[in-house]
N, CA, C and O atoms as a Maestro MAE file, in Angstrom:
{
 s_m_m2io_version
 :::
 2.0.0
}

f_m_ct {
 s_m_title
 :::
 protein
 m_atom[284] {
  # First column is atom index #
  i_m_mmod_type
  r_m_x_coord
  r_m_y_coord
  r_m_z_coord
  i_m_residue_number
  s_m_chain_name
  s_m_pdb_residue_name
  s_m_pdb_atom_name
  i_m_atomic_number
  :::
  1 25 -15.077 9.849 -10.127 1 A "MET " " N  " 7
  2 3 -14.292 10.361 -9.028 1 A "MET " " CA " 6
  3 2 -13.734 9.181 -8.236 1 A "MET " " C  " 6
  4 15 -14.326 8.788 -7.230 1 A "MET " " O  " 8
  5 25 -12.613 8.609 -8.664 2 A "PRO " " N  " 7
  6 3 -12.028 7.458 -7.973 2 A "PRO " " CA " 6
  7 2 -11.477 7.832 -6.599 2 A "PRO " " C  " 6
  8 15 -10.963 8.929 -6.379 2 A "PRO " " O  " 8
  9 25 -11.607 6.881 -5.698 3 A "TYR " " N  " 7
  10 3 -11.027 6.990 -4.365 3 A "TYR " " CA " 6
  11 2 -10.207 5.723 -4.151 3 A "TYR " " C  " 6
  12 15 -10.741 4.617 -4.242 3 A "TYR " " O  " 8
  13 25 -8.923 5.872 -3.869 4 A "VAL " " N  " 7
  14 3 -8.044 4.736 -3.645 4 A "VAL " " CA " 6
  15 2 -7.476 4.851 -2.243 4 A "VAL " " C  " 6
  16 15 -6.950 5.896 -1.862 4 A "VAL " " O  " 8
  17 25 -7.582 3.773 -1.476 5 A "ASN " " N  " 7
  18 3 -7.039 3.732 -0.124 5 A "ASN " " CA " 6
  19 2 -5.898 2.730 -0.105 5 A "ASN " " C  " 6
  20 15 -6.096 1.548 -0.384 5 A "ASN " " O  " 8
  21 25 -4.716 3.201 0.221 6 A "ILE " " N  " 7
  22 3 -3.533 2.353 0.318 6 A "ILE " " CA " 6
  23 2 -3.189 2.231 1.793 6 A "ILE " " C  " 6
  24 15 -2.983 3.235 2.474 6 A "ILE " " O  " 8
  25 25 -3.127 1.004 2.281 7 A "GLN " " N  " 7
  26 3 -2.739 0.775 3.665 7 A "GLN " " CA " 6
  27 2 -1.400 0.052 3.682 7 A "GLN " " C  " 6
  28 15 -1.204 -0.951 2.996 7 A "GLN " " O  " 8
  29 25 -0.490 0.586 4.480 8 A "VAL " " N  " 7
  30 3 0.833 -0.016 4.643 8 A "VAL " " CA " 6
  31 2 1.142 -0.091 6.131 8 A "VAL " " C  " 6
  32 15 0.581 0.658 6.931 8 A "VAL " " O  " 8
  33 25 2.036 -0.995 6.492 9 A "THR " " N  " 7
  34 3 2.454 -1.035 7.884 9 A "THR " " CA " 6
  35 2 3.332 0.178 8.171 9 A "THR " " C  " 6
  36 15 4.056 0.667 7.304 9 A "THR " " O  " 8
  37 25 3.246 0.641 9.397 10 A "ARG " " N  " 7
  38 3 3.999 1.830 9.812 10 A "ARG " " CA " 6
  39 2 5.447 1.427 10.044 10 A "ARG " " C  " 6
  40 15 5.852 1.090 11.157 10 A "ARG " " O  " 8
  41 25 6.216 1.471 8.959 11 A "GLU " " N  " 7
  42 3 7.619 1.044 9.027 11 A "GLU " " CA " 6
  43 2 8.514 1.986 8.235 11 A "GLU " " C  " 6
  44 15 9.399 1.540 7.504 11 A "GLU " " O  " 8
  45 25 8.291 3.261 8.375 12 A "GLY " " N  " 7
  46 3 9.213 4.232 7.802 12 A "GLY " " CA " 6
  47 2 9.013 4.572 6.332 12 A "GLY " " C  " 6
  48 15 9.983 4.855 5.630 12 A "GLY " " O  " 8
  49 25 7.768 4.549 5.854 13 A "VAL " " N  " 7
  50 3 7.515 4.989 4.486 13 A "VAL " " CA " 6
  51 2 7.785 6.491 4.433 13 A "VAL " " C  " 6
  52 15 7.240 7.252 5.232 13 A "VAL " " O  " 8
  53 25 8.618 6.912 3.499 14 A "THR " " N  " 7
  54 3 9.019 8.318 3.438 14 A "THR " " CA " 6
  55 2 7.988 9.172 2.689 14 A "THR " " C  " 6
  56 15 7.133 8.647 1.977 14 A "THR " " O  " 8
  57 25 8.083 10.474 2.859 15 A "ARG " " N  " 7
  58 3 7.219 11.414 2.115 15 A "ARG " " CA " 6
  59 2 7.394 11.219 0.616 15 A "ARG " " C  " 6
  60 15 6.424 11.251 -0.141 15 A "ARG " " O  " 8
  61 25 8.636 11.015 0.197 16 A "GLU " " N  " 7
  62 3 8.928 10.837 -1.219 16 A "GLU " " CA " 6
  63 2 8.263 9.567 -1.756 16 A "GLU " " C  " 6
  64 15 7.702 9.574 -2.852 16 A "GLU " " O  " 8
  65 25 8.324 8.488 -0.992 17 A "GLN " " N  " 7
  66 3 7.671 7.246 -1.412 17 A "GLN " " CA " 6
  67 2 6.151 7.428 -1.503 17 A "GLN " " C  " 6
  68 15 5.516 6.947 -2.442 17 A "GLN " " O  " 8
  69 25 5.585 8.120 -0.528 18 A "LYS " " N  " 7
  70 3 4.143 8.377 -0.550 18 A "LYS " " CA " 6
  71 2 3.769 9.223 -1.767 18 A "LYS " " C  " 6
  72 15 2.763 8.959 -2.426 18 A "LYS " " O  " 8
  73 25 4.577 10.233 -2.060 19 A "ALA " " N  " 7
  74 3 4.319 11.081 -3.228 19 A "ALA " " CA " 6
  75 2 4.366 10.259 -4.512 19 A "ALA " " C  " 6
  76 15 3.553 10.467 -5.413 19 A "ALA " " O  " 8
  77 25 5.312 9.330 -4.599 20 A "ARG " " N  " 7
  78 3 5.412 8.461 -5.784 20 A "ARG " " CA " 6
  79 2 4.194 7.553 -5.901 20 A "ARG " " C  " 6
  80 15 3.677 7.346 -6.999 20 A "ARG " " O  " 8
  81 25 3.732 7.009 -4.773 21 A "LEU " " N  " 7
  82 3 2.529 6.172 -4.795 21 A "LEU " " CA " 6
  83 2 1.319 6.972 -5.274 21 A "LEU " " C  " 6
  84 15 0.557 6.508 -6.122 21 A "LEU " " O  " 8
  85 25 1.149 8.165 -4.732 22 A "ILE " " N  " 7
  86 3 0.012 9.008 -5.116 22 A "ILE " " CA " 6
  87 2 0.070 9.325 -6.603 22 A "ILE " " C  " 6
  88 15 -0.934 9.202 -7.305 22 A "ILE " " O  " 8
  89 25 1.232 9.730 -7.082 23 A "ASP " " N  " 7
  90 3 1.385 10.049 -8.498 23 A "ASP " " CA " 6
  91 2 1.178 8.813 -9.374 23 A "ASP " " C  " 6
  92 15 0.487 8.872 -10.391 23 A "ASP " " O  " 8
  93 25 1.781 7.698 -8.972 24 A "GLY " " N  " 7
  94 3 1.684 6.479 -9.778 24 A "GLY " " CA " 6
  95 2 0.269 5.944 -9.888 24 A "GLY " " C  " 6
  96 15 -0.164 5.557 -10.974 24 A "GLY " " O  " 8
  97 25 -0.461 5.917 -8.776 25 A "VAL " " N  " 7
  98 3 -1.844 5.429 -8.790 25 A "VAL " " CA " 6
  99 2 -2.724 6.366 -9.613 25 A "VAL " " C  " 6
  100 15 -3.566 5.918 -10.391 25 A "VAL " " O  " 8
  101 25 -2.524 7.657 -9.436 26 A "THR " " N  " 7
  102 3 -3.304 8.636 -10.193 26 A "THR " " CA " 6
  103 2 -3.062 8.483 -11.694 26 A "THR " " C  " 6
  104 15 -4.003 8.493 -12.487 26 A "THR " " O  " 8
  105 25 -1.800 8.343 -12.070 27 A "THR " " N  " 7
  106 3 -1.437 8.159 -13.481 27 A "THR " " CA " 6
  107 2 -2.026 6.869 -14.034 27 A "THR " " C  " 6
  108 15 -2.556 6.856 -15.145 27 A "THR " " O  " 8
  109 25 -1.939 5.783 -13.267 28 A "LEU " " N  " 7
  110 3 -2.471 4.497 -13.700 28 A "LEU " " CA " 6
  111 2 -3.976 4.573 -13.961 28 A "LEU " " C  " 6
  112 15 -4.454 4.065 -14.975 28 A "LEU " " O  " 8
  113 25 -4.718 5.199 -13.060 29 A "LEU " " N  " 7
  114 3 -6.165 5.336 -13.252 29 A "LEU " " CA " 6
  115 2 -6.490 6.185 -14.480 29 A "LEU " " C  " 6
  116 15 -7.463 5.914 -15.184 29 A "LEU " " O  " 8
  117 25 -5.693 7.191 -14.730 30 A "ALA " " N  " 7
  118 3 -5.901 8.025 -15.914 30 A "ALA " " CA " 6
  119 2 -5.621 7.233 -17.191 30 A "ALA " " C  " 6
  120 15 -6.387 7.302 -18.152 30 A "ALA " " O  " 8
  121 25 -4.514 6.476 -17.194 31 A "GLU " " N  " 7
  122 3 -4.131 5.731 -18.388 31 A "GLU " " CA " 6
  123 2 -5.044 4.536 -18.661 31 A "GLU " " C  " 6
  124 15 -5.423 4.299 -19.808 31 A "GLU " " O  " 8
  125 25 -5.395 3.792 -17.635 32 A "VAL " " N  " 7
  126 3 -6.153 2.556 -17.823 32 A "VAL " " CA " 6
  127 2 -7.652 2.805 -17.928 32 A "VAL " " C  " 6
  128 15 -8.327 2.207 -18.766 32 A "VAL " " O  " 8
  129 25 -8.173 3.687 -17.079 33 A "LEU " " N  " 7
  130 3 -9.621 3.898 -17.038 33 A "LEU " " CA " 6
  131 2 -10.074 5.257 -17.554 33 A "LEU " " C  " 6
  132 15 -11.271 5.539 -17.605 33 A "LEU " " O  " 8
  133 25 -9.118 6.099 -17.935 34 A "GLY " " N  " 7
  134 3 -9.469 7.419 -18.443 34 A "GLY " " CA " 6
  135 2 -9.999 8.363 -17.376 34 A "GLY " " C  " 6
  136 15 -10.749 9.289 -17.685 34 A "GLY " " O  " 8
  137 25 -9.615 8.136 -16.116 35 A "LYS " " N  " 7
  138 3 -10.108 8.964 -15.013 35 A "LYS " " CA " 6
  139 2 -9.346 10.279 -14.938 35 A "LYS " " C  " 6
  140 15 -8.141 10.332 -15.184 35 A "LYS " " O  " 8
  141 25 -10.064 11.330 -14.599 36 A "ASP " " N  " 7
  142 3 -9.484 12.666 -14.485 36 A "ASP " " CA " 6
  143 2 -8.607 12.739 -13.235 36 A "ASP " " C  " 6
  144 15 -9.112 12.537 -12.130 36 A "ASP " " O  " 8
  145 25 -7.324 13.019 -13.373 37 A "PRO " " N  " 7
  146 3 -6.443 13.133 -12.208 37 A "PRO " " CA " 6
  147 2 -6.902 14.192 -11.203 37 A "PRO " " C  " 6
  148 15 -6.639 14.072 -10.007 37 A "PRO " " O  " 8
  149 25 -7.581 15.216 -11.688 38 A "ASN " " N  " 7
  150 3 -8.037 16.290 -10.807 38 A "ASN " " CA " 6
  151 2 -9.153 15.868 -9.864 38 A "ASN " " C  " 6
  152 15 -9.438 16.557 -8.885 38 A "ASN " " O  " 8
  153 25 -9.780 14.740 -10.156 39 A "THR " " N  " 7
  154 3 -10.852 14.262 -9.279 39 A "THR " " CA " 6
  155 2 -10.551 12.861 -8.747 39 A "THR " " C  " 6
  156 15 -11.457 12.125 -8.356 39 A "THR " " O  " 8
  157 25 -9.273 12.508 -8.737 40 A "THR " " N  " 7
  158 3 -8.832 11.220 -8.194 40 A "THR " " CA " 6
  159 2 -8.246 11.449 -6.808 40 A "THR " " C  " 6
  160 15 -7.343 12.265 -6.621 40 A "THR " " O  " 8
  161 25 -8.782 10.710 -5.844 41 A "PHE " " N  " 7
  162 3 -8.329 10.833 -4.462 41 A "PHE " " CA " 6
  163 2 -7.530 9.593 -4.082 41 A "PHE " " C  " 6
  164 15 -7.966 8.466 -4.316 41 A "PHE " " O  " 8
  165 25 -6.360 9.811 -3.495 42 A "VAL " " N  " 7
  166 3 -5.519 8.718 -3.018 42 A "VAL " " CA " 6
  167 2 -5.203 9.002 -1.550 42 A "VAL " " C  " 6
  168 15 -4.678 10.063 -1.213 42 A "VAL " " O  " 8
  169 25 -5.525 8.053 -0.690 43 A "VAL " " N  " 7
  170 3 -5.273 8.189 0.742 43 A "VAL " " CA " 6
  171 2 -4.335 7.068 1.166 43 A "VAL " " C  " 6
  172 15 -4.564 5.900 0.851 43 A "VAL " " O  " 8
  173 25 -3.292 7.429 1.872 44 A "ILE " " N  " 7
  174 3 -2.346 6.441 2.383 44 A "ILE " " CA " 6
  175 2 -2.494 6.393 3.899 44 A "ILE " " C  " 6
  176 15 -2.364 7.409 4.583 44 A "ILE " " O  " 8
  177 25 -2.765 5.212 4.404 45 A "GLU " " N  " 7
  178 3 -2.895 5.013 5.844 45 A "GLU " " CA " 6
  179 2 -1.771 4.118 6.327 45 A "GLU " " C  " 6
  180 15 -1.506 3.066 5.746 45 A "GLU " " O  " 8
  181 25 -1.114 4.542 7.393 46 A "GLU " " N  " 7
  182 3 -0.076 3.724 8.005 46 A "GLU " " CA " 6
  183 2 -0.676 3.023 9.215 46 A "GLU " " C  " 6
  184 15 -1.212 3.667 10.117 46 A "GLU " " O  " 8
  185 25 -0.582 1.712 9.225 47 A "VAL " " N  " 7
  186 3 -1.170 0.886 10.275 47 A "VAL " " CA " 6
  187 2 -0.046 0.349 11.160 47 A "VAL " " C  " 6
  188 15 0.976 -0.126 10.666 47 A "VAL " " O  " 8
  189 25 -0.252 0.432 12.466 48 A "ALA " " N  " 7
  190 3 0.738 -0.110 13.395 48 A "ALA " " CA " 6
  191 2 0.945 -1.591 13.100 48 A "ALA " " C  " 6
  192 15 -0.013 -2.311 12.822 48 A "ALA " " O  " 8
  193 25 2.177 -2.038 13.158 49 A "LEU " " N  " 7
  194 3 2.527 -3.412 12.810 49 A "LEU " " CA " 6
  195 2 1.727 -4.430 13.617 49 A "LEU " " C  " 6
  196 15 1.345 -5.477 13.094 49 A "LEU " " O  " 8
  197 25 1.473 -4.128 14.884 50 A "GLU " " N  " 7
  198 3 0.725 -5.076 15.723 50 A "GLU " " CA " 6
  199 2 -0.755 -5.148 15.349 50 A "GLU " " C  " 6
  200 15 -1.475 -6.011 15.850 50 A "GLU " " O  " 8
  201 25 -1.209 -4.264 14.487 51 A "ASN " " N  " 7
  202 3 -2.606 -4.265 14.040 51 A "ASN " " CA " 6
  203 2 -2.774 -4.870 12.651 51 A "ASN " " C  " 6
  204 15 -3.828 -4.717 12.035 51 A "ASN " " O  " 8
  205 25 -1.760 -5.547 12.157 52 A "TRP " " N  " 7
  206 3 -1.790 -6.110 10.811 52 A "TRP " " CA " 6
  207 2 -1.540 -7.613 10.898 52 A "TRP " " C  " 6
  208 15 -0.650 -8.063 11.620 52 A "TRP " " O  " 8
  209 25 -2.321 -8.371 10.168 53 A "GLY " " N  " 7
  210 3 -2.122 -9.812 10.142 53 A "GLY " " CA " 6
  211 2 -2.150 -10.336 8.722 53 A "GLY " " C  " 6
  212 15 -2.725 -9.716 7.827 53 A "GLY " " O  " 8
  213 25 -1.524 -11.480 8.525 54 A "VAL " " N  " 7
  214 3 -1.517 -12.137 7.227 54 A "VAL " " CA " 6
  215 2 -1.379 -13.644 7.459 54 A "VAL " " C  " 6
  216 15 -0.627 -14.085 8.328 54 A "VAL " " O  " 8
  217 25 -2.099 -14.400 6.688 55 A "GLY " " N  " 7
  218 3 -2.008 -15.853 6.809 55 A "GLY " " CA " 6
  219 2 -2.437 -16.374 8.173 55 A "GLY " " C  " 6
  220 15 -1.958 -17.418 8.615 55 A "GLY " " O  " 8
  221 25 -3.327 -15.662 8.840 56 A "GLY " " N  " 7
  222 3 -3.806 -16.084 10.142 56 A "GLY " " CA " 6
  223 2 -2.880 -15.749 11.295 56 A "GLY " " C  " 6
  224 15 -3.096 -16.201 12.420 56 A "GLY " " O  " 8
  225 25 -1.850 -14.960 11.023 57 A "LEU " " N  " 7
  226 3 -0.863 -14.619 12.047 57 A "LEU " " CA " 6
  227 2 -0.637 -13.112 12.096 57 A "LEU " " C  " 6
  228 15 -0.822 -12.424 11.092 57 A "LEU " " O  " 8
  229 25 -0.234 -12.591 13.267 58 A "PRO " " N  " 7
  230 3 0.260 -11.215 13.281 58 A "PRO " " CA " 6
  231 2 1.445 -11.130 12.312 58 A "PRO " " C  " 6
  232 15 2.208 -12.087 12.181 58 A "PRO " " O  " 8
  233 25 1.595 -10.021 11.654 59 A "VAL " " N  " 7
  234 3 2.598 -9.917 10.589 59 A "VAL " " CA " 6
  235 2 4.013 -10.227 11.087 59 A "VAL " " C  " 6
  236 15 4.809 -10.812 10.354 59 A "VAL " " O  " 8
  237 25 4.330 -9.841 12.321 60 A "GLU " " N  " 7
  238 3 5.672 -10.146 12.828 60 A "GLU " " CA " 6
  239 2 5.895 -11.659 12.946 60 A "GLU " " C  " 6
  240 15 6.978 -12.152 12.629 60 A "GLU " " O  " 8
  241 25 4.888 -12.386 13.395 61 A "ALA " " N  " 7
  242 3 4.997 -13.848 13.487 61 A "ALA " " CA " 6
  243 2 5.058 -14.463 12.092 61 A "ALA " " C  " 6
  244 15 5.802 -15.416 11.863 61 A "ALA " " O  " 8
  245 25 4.279 -13.920 11.165 62 A "TYR " " N  " 7
  246 3 4.287 -14.416 9.789 62 A "TYR " " CA " 6
  247 2 5.680 -14.251 9.170 62 A "TYR " " C  " 6
  248 15 6.190 -15.160 8.516 62 A "TYR " " O  " 8
  249 25 6.278 -13.093 9.384 63 A "ARG " " N  " 7
  250 3 7.615 -12.840 8.836 63 A "ARG " " CA " 6
  251 2 8.675 -13.718 9.483 63 A "ARG " " C  " 6
  252 15 9.662 -14.071 8.839 63 A "ARG " " O  " 8
  253 25 8.483 -14.073 10.743 64 A "ALA " " N  " 7
  254 3 9.461 -14.853 11.482 64 A "ALA " " CA " 6
  255 2 9.442 -16.338 11.112 64 A "ALA " " C  " 6
  256 15 10.395 -17.061 11.403 64 A "ALA " " O  " 8
  257 25 8.361 -16.794 10.473 65 A "ARG " " N  " 7
  258 3 8.293 -18.209 10.077 65 A "ARG " " CA " 6
  259 2 9.447 -18.545 9.161 65 A "ARG " " C  " 6
  260 15 9.905 -17.718 8.372 65 A "ARG " " O  " 8
  261 25 9.900 -19.760 9.284 66 A "LYS " " N  " 7
  262 3 10.972 -20.201 8.373 66 A "LYS " " CA " 6
  263 2 10.352 -20.387 6.997 66 A "LYS " " C  " 6
  264 15 9.373 -21.117 6.840 66 A "LYS " " O  " 8
  265 25 10.904 -19.753 6.047 67 A "ARG " " N  " 7
  266 3 10.419 -19.837 4.671 67 A "ARG " " CA " 6
  267 2 11.030 -21.051 3.980 67 A "ARG " " C  " 6
  268 15 12.217 -21.329 4.153 67 A "ARG " " O  " 8
  269 25 10.227 -21.780 3.198 68 A "PRO " " N  " 7
  270 3 10.783 -22.927 2.455 68 A "PRO " " CA " 6
  271 2 11.778 -22.439 1.395 68 A "PRO " " C  " 6
  272 15 11.636 -21.342 0.856 68 A "PRO " " O  " 8
  273 25 12.755 -23.245 1.113 69 A "ALA " " N  " 7
  274 3 13.759 -22.905 0.098 69 A "ALA " " CA " 6
  275 2 13.098 -22.855 -1.269 69 A "ALA " " C  " 6
  276 15 12.240 -23.677 -1.591 69 A "ALA " " O  " 8
  277 25 13.509 -21.875 -2.068 70 A "ALA " " N  " 7
  278 3 12.990 -21.729 -3.432 70 A "ALA " " CA " 6
  279 2 13.563 -22.840 -4.311 70 A "ALA " " C  " 6
  280 15 14.722 -23.228 -4.170 70 A "ALA " " O  " 8
  281 25 12.732 -23.339 -5.214 71 A "THR " " N  " 7
  282 3 13.225 -24.395 -6.115 71 A "THR " " CA " 6
  283 2 13.316 -23.885 -7.521 71 A "THR " " C  " 6
  284 15 13.710 -24.626 -8.422 71 A "THR " " O  " 8
  :::
 }
 m_bond[283] {
  # First column is bond index #
  i_m_from
  i_m_to
  i_m_order
  :::
  1 1 2 1
  2 2 3 1
  3 3 4 2
  4 3 5 1
  5 5 6 1
  6 6 7 1
  7 7 8 2
  8 7 9 1
  9 9 10 1
  10 10 11 1
  11 11 12 2
  12 11 13 1
  13 13 14 1
  14 14 15 1
  15 15 16 2
  16 15 17 1
  17 17 18 1
  18 18 19 1
  19 19 20 2
  20 19 21 1
  21 21 22 1
  22 22 23 1
  23 23 24 2
  24 23 25 1
  25 25 26 1
  26 26 27 1
  27 27 28 2
  28 27 29 1
  29 29 30 1
  30 30 31 1
  31 31 32 2
  32 31 33 1
  33 33 34 1
  34 34 35 1
  35 35 36 2
  36 35 37 1
  37 37 38 1
  38 38 39 1
  39 39 40 2
  40 39 41 1
  41 41 42 1
  42 42 43 1
  43 43 44 2
  44 43 45 1
  45 45 46 1
  46 46 47 1
  47 47 48 2
  48 47 49 1
  49 49 50 1
  50 50 51 1
  51 51 52 2
  52 51 53 1
  53 53 54 1
  54 54 55 1
  55 55 56 2
  56 55 57 1
  57 57 58 1
  58 58 59 1
  59 59 60 2
  60 59 61 1
  61 61 62 1
  62 62 63 1
  63 63 64 2
  64 63 65 1
  65 65 66 1
  66 66 67 1
  67 67 68 2
  68 67 69 1
  69 69 70 1
  70 70 71 1
  71 71 72 2
  72 71 73 1
  73 73 74 1
  74 74 75 1
  75 75 76 2
  76 75 77 1
  77 77 78 1
  78 78 79 1
  79 79 80 2
  80 79 81 1
  81 81 82 1
  82 82 83 1
  83 83 84 2
  84 83 85 1
  85 85 86 1
  86 86 87 1
  87 87 88 2
  88 87 89 1
  89 89 90 1
  90 90 91 1
  91 91 92 2
  92 91 93 1
  93 93 94 1
  94 94 95 1
  95 95 96 2
  96 95 97 1
  97 97 98 1
  98 98 99 1
  99 99 100 2
  100 99 101 1
  101 101 102 1
  102 102 103 1
  103 103 104 2
  104 103 105 1
  105 105 106 1
  106 106 107 1
  107 107 108 2
  108 107 109 1
  109 109 110 1
  110 110 111 1
  111 111 112 2
  112 111 113 1
  113 113 114 1
  114 114 115 1
  115 115 116 2
  116 115 117 1
  117 117 118 1
  118 118 119 1
  119 119 120 2
  120 119 121 1
  121 121 122 1
  122 122 123 1
  123 123 124 2
  124 123 125 1
  125 125 126 1
  126 126 127 1
  127 127 128 2
  128 127 129 1
  129 129 130 1
  130 130 131 1
  131 131 132 2
  132 131 133 1
  133 133 134 1
  134 134 135 1
  135 135 136 2
  136 135 137 1
  137 137 138 1
  138 138 139 1
  139 139 140 2
  140 139 141 1
  141 141 142 1
  142 142 143 1
  143 143 144 2
  144 143 145 1
  145 145 146 1
  146 146 147 1
  147 147 148 2
  148 147 149 1
  149 149 150 1
  150 150 151 1
  151 151 152 2
  152 151 153 1
  153 153 154 1
  154 154 155 1
  155 155 156 2
  156 155 157 1
  157 157 158 1
  158 158 159 1
  159 159 160 2
  160 159 161 1
  161 161 162 1
  162 162 163 1
  163 163 164 2
  164 163 165 1
  165 165 166 1
  166 166 167 1
  167 167 168 2
  168 167 169 1
  169 169 170 1
  170 170 171 1
  171 171 172 2
  172 171 173 1
  173 173 174 1
  174 174 175 1
  175 175 176 2
  176 175 177 1
  177 177 178 1
  178 178 179 1
  179 179 180 2
  180 179 181 1
  181 181 182 1
  182 182 183 1
  183 183 184 2
  184 183 185 1
  185 185 186 1
  186 186 187 1
  187 187 188 2
  188 187 189 1
  189 189 190 1
  190 190 191 1
  191 191 192 2
  192 191 193 1
  193 193 194 1
  194 194 195 1
  195 195 196 2
  196 195 197 1
  197 197 198 1
  198 198 199 1
  199 199 200 2
  200 199 201 1
  201 201 202 1
  202 202 203 1
  203 203 204 2
  204 203 205 1
  205 205 206 1
  206 206 207 1
  207 207 208 2
  208 207 209 1
  209 209 210 1
  210 210 211 1
  211 211 212 2
  212 211 213 1
  213 213 214 1
  214 214 215 1
  215 215 216 2
  216 215 217 1
  217 217 218 1
  218 218 219 1
  219 219 220 2
  220 219 221 1
  221 221 222 1
  222 222 223 1
  223 223 224 2
  224 223 225 1
  225 225 226 1
  226 226 227 1
  227 227 228 2
  228 227 229 1
  229 229 230 1
  230 230 231 1
  231 231 232 2
  232 231 233 1
  233 233 234 1
  234 234 235 1
  235 235 236 2
  236 235 237 1
  237 237 238 1
  238 238 239 1
  239 239 240 2
  240 239 241 1
  241 241 242 1
  242 242 243 1
  243 243 244 2
  244 243 245 1
  245 245 246 1
  246 246 247 1
  247 247 248 2
  248 247 249 1
  249 249 250 1
  250 250 251 1
  251 251 252 2
  252 251 253 1
  253 253 254 1
  254 254 255 1
  255 255 256 2
  256 255 257 1
  257 257 258 1
  258 258 259 1
  259 259 260 2
  260 259 261 1
  261 261 262 1
  262 262 263 1
  263 263 264 2
  264 263 265 1
  265 265 266 1
  266 266 267 1
  267 267 268 2
  268 267 269 1
  269 269 270 1
  270 270 271 1
  271 271 272 2
  272 271 273 1
  273 273 274 1
  274 274 275 1
  275 275 276 2
  276 275 277 1
  277 277 278 1
  278 278 279 1
  279 279 280 2
  280 279 281 1
  281 281 282 1
  282 282 283 1
  283 283 284 2
  :::
 }
}
């Protein structure tokens, strides 16, 4: 009975996108691990942007950093 928790920042993820994530994760677990889709739980949590950090910074500050040029 797999349980998958997907956390995303609250930035306008649509119902359709959430439905695709739920279907895709469920399908992946069935194909890769042989898990029964009927007993696979997928929960999507939207987290306020100010409550998310990456690289030691609030996500907004992280995104605002100047990115090095790709080589």
